[in-house]
N, CA, C and O atoms as a GROMACS GRO file, in nm:
protein
  260
    1UNK      N    1  -0.066  16.321  20.537
    1UNK     CA    2  -0.138  16.198  20.558
    1UNK      C    3  -0.122  16.157  20.704
    1UNK      O    4  -0.014  16.165  20.762
    2UNK      N    5  -0.231  16.113  20.759
    2UNK     CA    6  -0.232  16.063  20.896
    2UNK      C    7  -0.283  15.920  20.894
    2UNK      O    8  -0.386  15.890  20.834
    3UNK      N    9  -0.210  15.834  20.961
    3UNK     CA   10  -0.256  15.697  20.983
    3UNK      C   11  -0.274  15.683  21.133
    3UNK      O   12  -0.181  15.708  21.210
    4UNK      N   13  -0.391  15.642  21.173
    4UNK     CA   14  -0.423  15.636  21.315
    4UNK      C   15  -0.483  15.501  21.348
    4UNK      O   16  -0.562  15.447  21.271
    5UNK      N   17  -0.444  15.446  21.460
    5UNK     CA   18  -0.501  15.320  21.508
    5UNK      C   19  -0.620  15.347  21.598
    5UNK      O   20  -0.609  15.418  21.698
    6UNK      N   21  -0.731  15.290  21.563
    6UNK     CA   22  -0.854  15.317  21.639
    6UNK      C   23  -0.844  15.274  21.786
    6UNK      O   24  -0.926  15.316  21.868
    7UNK      N   25  -0.745  15.193  21.820
    7UNK     CA   26  -0.728  15.148  21.959
    7UNK      C   27  -0.610  15.219  22.026
    7UNK      O   28  -0.559  15.172  22.128
    8UNK      N   29  -0.568  15.331  21.970
    8UNK     CA   30  -0.456  15.408  22.025
    8UNK      C   31  -0.495  15.466  22.161
    8UNK      O   32  -0.597  15.534  22.173
    9UNK      N   33  -0.414  15.439  22.263
    9UNK     CA   34  -0.444  15.488  22.397
    9UNK      C   35  -0.380  15.624  22.425
    9UNK      O   36  -0.402  15.682  22.530
   10UNK      N   37  -0.300  15.674  22.329
   10UNK     CA   38  -0.230  15.800  22.349
   10UNK      C   39  -0.300  15.918  22.279
   10UNK      O   40  -0.294  16.031  22.327
   11UNK      N   41  -0.364  15.891  22.165
   11UNK     CA   42  -0.432  15.996  22.090
   11UNK      C   43  -0.576  15.955  22.063
   11UNK      O   44  -0.603  15.843  22.021
   12UNK      N   45  -0.668  16.047  22.089
   12UNK     CA   46  -0.810  16.019  22.065
   12UNK      C   47  -0.843  16.054  21.920
   12UNK      O   48  -0.775  16.135  21.857
   13UNK      N   49  -0.948  15.994  21.868
   13UNK     CA   50  -0.986  16.016  21.728
   13UNK      C   51  -1.022  16.163  21.704
   13UNK      O   52  -0.996  16.215  21.595
   14UNK      N   53  -1.082  16.231  21.801
   14UNK     CA   54  -1.116  16.372  21.781
   14UNK      C   55  -0.990  16.458  21.764
   14UNK      O   56  -0.995  16.559  21.694
   15UNK      N   57  -0.879  16.420  21.828
   15UNK     CA   58  -0.753  16.492  21.808
   15UNK      C   59  -0.703  16.474  21.666
   15UNK      O   60  -0.654  16.569  21.603
   16UNK      N   61  -0.714  16.354  21.616
   16UNK     CA   62  -0.670  16.323  21.480
   16UNK      C   63  -0.757  16.397  21.378
   16UNK      O   64  -0.706  16.455  21.283
   17UNK      N   65  -0.885  16.395  21.398
   17UNK     CA   66  -0.978  16.459  21.305
   17UNK      C   67  -0.967  16.612  21.308
   17UNK      O   68  -1.011  16.678  21.214
   18UNK      N   69  -0.910  16.668  21.412
   18UNK     CA   70  -0.890  16.814  21.419
   18UNK      C   71  -0.801  16.862  21.304
   18UNK      O   72  -0.816  16.974  21.257
   19UNK      N   73  -0.708  16.778  21.259
   19UNK     CA   74  -0.624  16.815  21.145
   19UNK      C   75  -0.707  16.842  21.021
   19UNK      O   76  -0.675  16.932  20.943
   20UNK      N   77  -0.812  16.766  21.002
   20UNK     CA   78  -0.898  16.784  20.884
   20UNK      C   79  -0.964  16.922  20.884
   20UNK      O   80  -0.993  16.978  20.779
   21UNK      N   81  -0.989  16.974  21.002
   21UNK     CA   82  -1.051  17.107  21.011
   21UNK      C   83  -0.948  17.219  20.988
   21UNK      O   84  -0.986  17.330  20.951
   22UNK      N   85  -0.822  17.192  21.010
   22UNK     CA   86  -0.719  17.296  21.004
   22UNK      C   87  -0.638  17.296  20.874
   22UNK      O   88  -0.587  17.401  20.834
   23UNK      N   89  -0.624  17.183  20.809
   23UNK     CA   90  -0.541  17.173  20.690
   23UNK      C   91  -0.624  17.179  20.563
   23UNK      O   92  -0.738  17.131  20.560
   24UNK      N   93  -0.567  17.237  20.458
   24UNK     CA   94  -0.636  17.244  20.330
   24UNK      C   95  -0.654  17.104  20.270
   24UNK      O   96  -0.758  17.075  20.210
   25UNK      N   97  -0.554  17.020  20.286
   25UNK     CA   98  -0.563  16.885  20.233
   25UNK      C   99  -0.499  16.789  20.332
   25UNK      O  100  -0.385  16.809  20.376
   26UNK      N  101  -0.570  16.688  20.367
   26UNK     CA  102  -0.516  16.584  20.453
   26UNK      C  103  -0.588  16.453  20.422
   26UNK      O  104  -0.709  16.449  20.403
   27UNK      N  105  -0.510  16.347  20.417
   27UNK     CA  106  -0.568  16.213  20.406
   27UNK      C  107  -0.559  16.151  20.544
   27UNK      O  108  -0.453  16.151  20.606
   28UNK      N  109  -0.670  16.099  20.593
   28UNK     CA  110  -0.672  16.033  20.723
   28UNK      C  111  -0.715  15.889  20.703
   28UNK      O  112  -0.820  15.862  20.643
   29UNK      N  113  -0.634  15.799  20.753
   29UNK     CA  114  -0.665  15.656  20.745
   29UNK      C  115  -0.672  15.602  20.888
   29UNK      O  116  -0.575  15.609  20.963
   30UNK      N  117  -0.788  15.549  20.923
   30UNK     CA  118  -0.806  15.490  21.056
   30UNK      C  119  -0.799  15.338  21.038
   30UNK      O  120  -0.882  15.277  20.971
   31UNK      N  121  -0.697  15.281  21.101
   31UNK     CA  122  -0.674  15.137  21.088
   31UNK      C  123  -0.711  15.065  21.217
   31UNK      O  124  -0.717  15.125  21.324
   32UNK      N  125  -0.733  14.937  21.206
   32UNK     CA  126  -0.770  14.856  21.323
   32UNK      C  127  -0.643  14.814  21.397
   32UNK      O  128  -0.601  14.698  21.393
   33UNK      N  129  -0.584  14.911  21.465
   33UNK     CA  130  -0.461  14.885  21.539
   33UNK      C  131  -0.450  14.982  21.655
   33UNK      O  132  -0.546  15.050  21.690
   34UNK      N  133  -0.331  14.986  21.714
   34UNK     CA  134  -0.308  15.074  21.828
   34UNK      C  135  -0.203  15.179  21.791
   34UNK      O  136  -0.197  15.223  21.676
   35UNK      N  137  -0.120  15.218  21.886
   35UNK     CA  138  -0.028  15.330  21.868
   35UNK      C  139   0.087  15.299  21.771
   35UNK      O  140   0.133  15.389  21.701
   36UNK      N  141   0.134  15.177  21.766
   36UNK     CA  142   0.251  15.142  21.685
   36UNK      C  143   0.212  15.078  21.552
   36UNK      O  144   0.251  14.965  21.522
   37UNK      N  145   0.135  15.150  21.472
   37UNK     CA  146   0.084  15.098  21.345
   37UNK      C  147   0.195  15.054  21.250
   37UNK      O  148   0.182  14.953  21.181
   38UNK      N  149   0.305  15.129  21.246
   38UNK     CA  150   0.412  15.093  21.153
   38UNK      C  151   0.473  14.958  21.187
   38UNK      O  152   0.530  14.892  21.099
   39UNK      N  153   0.463  14.917  21.309
   39UNK     CA  154   0.514  14.786  21.349
   39UNK      C  155   0.410  14.676  21.328
   39UNK      O  156   0.443  14.566  21.284
   40UNK      N  157   0.286  14.706  21.358
   40UNK     CA  158   0.182  14.603  21.352
   40UNK      C  159   0.112  14.594  21.217
   40UNK      O  160   0.053  14.491  21.184
   41UNK      N  161   0.118  14.703  21.138
   41UNK     CA  162   0.050  14.707  21.009
   41UNK      C  163   0.146  14.759  20.901
   41UNK      O  164   0.109  14.843  20.819
   42UNK      N  165   0.268  14.710  20.903
   42UNK     CA  166   0.374  14.763  20.816
   42UNK      C  167   0.336  14.757  20.668
   42UNK      O  168   0.357  14.855  20.595
   43UNK      N  169   0.283  14.647  20.623
   43UNK     CA  170   0.250  14.632  20.480
   43UNK      C  171   0.143  14.732  20.438
   43UNK      O  172   0.156  14.798  20.335
   44UNK      N  173   0.038  14.740  20.516
   44UNK     CA  174  -0.072  14.831  20.483
   44UNK      C  175  -0.027  14.977  20.491
   44UNK      O  176  -0.062  15.057  20.404
   45UNK      N  177   0.051  15.012  20.593
   45UNK     CA  178   0.100  15.150  20.608
   45UNK      C  179   0.194  15.187  20.494
   45UNK      O  180   0.186  15.298  20.440
   46UNK      N  181   0.284  15.097  20.458
   46UNK     CA  182   0.379  15.129  20.350
   46UNK      C  183   0.306  15.146  20.217
   46UNK      O  184   0.345  15.231  20.136
   47UNK      N  185   0.202  15.068  20.193
   47UNK     CA  186   0.124  15.084  20.070
   47UNK      C  187   0.054  15.220  20.068
   47UNK      O  188   0.051  15.287  19.965
   48UNK      N  189  -0.003  15.260  20.182
   48UNK     CA  190  -0.068  15.390  20.190
   48UNK      C  191   0.033  15.504  20.170
   48UNK      O  192   0.003  15.602  20.102
   49UNK      N  193   0.151  15.490  20.230
   49UNK     CA  194   0.254  15.594  20.215
   49UNK      C  195   0.301  15.605  20.071
   49UNK      O  196   0.317  15.715  20.019
   50UNK      N  197   0.324  15.490  20.005
   50UNK     CA  198   0.366  15.491  19.864
   50UNK      C  199   0.263  15.562  19.777
   50UNK      O  200   0.297  15.647  19.695
   51UNK      N  201   0.137  15.526  19.795
   51UNK     CA  202   0.030  15.585  19.716
   51UNK      C  203   0.022  15.736  19.741
   51UNK      O  204   0.004  15.813  19.646
   52UNK      N  205   0.034  15.777  19.866
   52UNK     CA  206   0.026  15.919  19.900
   52UNK      C  207   0.144  15.996  19.839
   52UNK      O  208   0.125  16.105  19.784
   53UNK      N  209   0.263  15.942  19.848
   53UNK     CA  210   0.381  16.009  19.792
   53UNK      C  211   0.368  16.020  19.640
   53UNK      O  212   0.401  16.123  19.583
   54UNK      N  213   0.321  15.914  19.575
   54UNK     CA  214   0.301  15.920  19.430
   54UNK      C  215   0.200  16.027  19.394
   54UNK      O  216   0.217  16.098  19.294
   55UNK      N  217   0.095  16.040  19.472
   55UNK     CA  218  -0.007  16.143  19.448
   55UNK      C  219   0.054  16.282  19.463
   55UNK      O  220   0.032  16.369  19.378
   56UNK      N  221   0.130  16.305  19.569
   56UNK     CA  222   0.190  16.436  19.593
   56UNK      C  223   0.288  16.472  19.481
   56UNK      O  224   0.293  16.586  19.436
   57UNK      N  225   0.366  16.375  19.437
   57UNK     CA  226   0.459  16.398  19.326
   57UNK      C  227   0.382  16.438  19.200
   57UNK      O  228   0.422  16.530  19.129
   58UNK      N  229   0.273  16.367  19.173
   58UNK     CA  230   0.196  16.394  19.052
   58UNK      C  231   0.129  16.532  19.056
   58UNK      O  232   0.138  16.607  18.959
   59UNK      N  233   0.063  16.566  19.164
   59UNK     CA  234  -0.011  16.693  19.168
   59UNK      C  235   0.083  16.813  19.177
   59UNK      O  236   0.044  16.925  19.141
   60UNK      N  237   0.204  16.792  19.223
   60UNK     CA  238   0.300  16.902  19.233
   60UNK      C  239   0.399  16.902  19.117
   60UNK      O  240   0.493  16.981  19.115
   61UNK      N  241   0.378  16.812  19.021
   61UNK     CA  242   0.463  16.803  18.903
   61UNK      C  243   0.612  16.798  18.940
   61UNK      O  244   0.693  16.874  18.888
   62UNK      N  245   0.643  16.706  19.029
   62UNK     CA  246   0.780  16.690  19.079
   62UNK      C  247   0.850  16.583  18.996
   62UNK      O  248   0.792  16.479  18.965
   63UNK      N  249   0.974  16.608  18.960
   63UNK     CA  250   1.055  16.508  18.891
   63UNK      C  251   1.144  16.440  18.994
   63UNK      O  252   1.220  16.506  19.066
   64UNK      N  253   1.134  16.309  19.001
   64UNK     CA  254   1.216  16.232  19.094
   64UNK      C  255   1.332  16.170  19.018
   64UNK      O  256   1.311  16.103  18.916
   65UNK      N  257   1.451  16.193  19.066
   65UNK     CA  258   1.571  16.138  18.999
   65UNK      C  259   1.611  16.007  19.058
   65UNK      O  260   1.709  15.947  19.014
   0.00000   0.00000   0.00000
């Protein structure tokens, strides 16, 4: 999973989207923020991460203790 801020001055959107061409499965979320999304969009990022981890656990039939 990739979370990218559309106003990021360090990485361009085409660099982020290159992962979609190379990986079999990738979730890309473009948020209205900059480089430090985890600081500025903590609630939204943590919700996306939780959902993604739950999905990975389910599709890989992983048991979490």
